[in-house]
N, C-alpha and C positions, 0 to 999 in steps of 0.2 A: 936311741930310737925315740924321735919324738911322735907320743900317740896325738892322734884328730879326732877320732873317733874309739868310744867304748861302750861297755855295757857290764855290769855287774850281776850277779843274780843269787838266793837267798831258795834255799828248796824246789831243787833241782828234778823234775822225772823226763827221762827222754827213754820214746819209743820210738824204732826205726824198724818197720816190718813188711813180712810180704804176705798180701791170701791166699796165694797159685803157686805153686812152685816151678819152675823156667826162668821166673822173669830177670826182665837185666838190672831193673833197679827196684827198692819197694817198692812200695804200694800205697804205704800209711807211715806219715811223724808224727810223733804228739811230743812233740817238745819244747816241753811250759817249766815254766819256776810259781813256788809261791808269790815270791815279790823278786822283780826285775827296775833296775837302780840303772835310769841316763842319768844324760845329762838334761834333758828334755822333762824329767819323769821319772816317778816310777808307780811301779804297778804290777800286779799281777800277768804276767804278758809269755808270749813264746812262735812259735811257729808250727803250725798245722797244714797237712794237710790225707787227705783221708778220696782217695781213688776207687772205690770196690772194686768198677771194669777198666782193670789198665788200659781199655782199647776206645775208653771212653774219655773224656774229660772230668777231676774232678770233684765233688762234689761238693766237697770244703779245701779250699789247699790256702794258706796266709797270716800274714801274722798274726795274732791271736791276742786280744787285752780286752779289757773294758774300760780303759782308754785310750780315744786313738788315737790320741797325740803321742803317746809310747808308742803304740800297734805301730804308727808310721814312720819313727825315726828310725829300727832295724834296715829297711832295705836300701837304698842309697847310703847308708852309713855303715852298717856291719857284712851286709849281702852283699856288698856291689860286685858286682862283675861276677855271679851266680847266678844262674836262675830264679833264684829267689827275688834280684836283686827289685824287678817289678812287682813283687804282690800283693794284693792288696792286704786293706786289713781289718781283717773281722770284729766285731763287736765281741766278746764271748767269757763268756763268767768259768774263772776257774779252780780251782780244788782242789789244793793239795794235803794227801794225807802219811803220814810217817813214822814207824814204829819201828823197835829190834831189829825185825827181820824182813822189813815190808816197804814200802813205800805203792803210792799209784798220783795220778791224777782223774780228775772228770774233767774236763769242756764241752761245756752245752755253745754250742753257733745256730742258733734259729733253734730248728725241729731237729736235729740232729746231738745229740748225746755220746760222745767217745766216753770210755772205761777205761785205763791203762792199769794191773797190777802186777806191782816187780817183785820177790819175795827169793825169800833163798841169800839174800843179800851179800857179798864175800868182804870183805876189812876194807875198809875205805885206805886208799890208793892218792899221794898229790899227783897231780899228773901237770905236766908241761909240755902245748904240743907248739911247732909251728906252723906260719900259713900252709892252707893247700889252696887246691884247684878250690873246694869244695867249700870251703868253710877256710877264706883268703884273711884270718885273724891271729895273730896270737893267743894263746887258751889255756888259763892257771885255776885251780880249782883242787876240789878233795873228791873222788866219787868211788863209791861202790858197787859193780857189778851184779847183775841178776844171772839165779840160776833155772828161775822159771819169768816165763813172763804171761800175762792175759790179756783181753782187749775184747768190749764190748760195742758194741754201736746199740743204743735206745735198745740194752737193757740184754740186748740177745752176744752170745759170746762168739765167737769170729775166732774161727781156724787160721793159727798165721806161724807161720816159718821166721825168725829170729837170727840175722847174717851173723859172721865174725865181727862186724861194725859198722856204725851207724855215719851218719852226716855230722856230727859232729872229731871227725877221726881216731873215737872210743870206741868200748861198745854200746850196741848198741839199744839195749835196754841195761839202764843205770840210774842211779838213785844220786845225785851230787850236790849235795847241802848247802854248799858254794860254790863260787866259781867268777870270771871274766873273761870276755872277749875285746882285745884291745887287737888297732889297727893304725 
């Protein structure tokens, strides 16, 4: 298989949740990494969607990075053919923390600060996922699903419901120390 587009990451934290029961899709995505490597450069980066009112447009949605060139790489190269293909690039500061049993991310986009905390990490597992409609790329890496997840927005804890599967096709609350998307 010939590879045309790729990205790899170090220190990935993913949380995909709903803030209300009965929603057809999660309304919060914090899918970020301490360092993302692409053909156009390396920087902290990821994908964020924060839509507290599912009946209204998101308050923040797009590819996030302090480096706009790295953030702009993802839409047409990695997420082509998905609803995220034309997502904007949002300048953001991304911080990742990890210890033996927990991890989390803080993403600051303008006046919105999203903070995730994942705990009760299970043992790391090797993953290899084939392309799917929302993830049209091959995915490889290692990850540890979390048994507990928390989300706060601007310092206020938000009630969340964690679905069994996230946008990556794996767990919706997960620590991924390293991995690769390729298509």
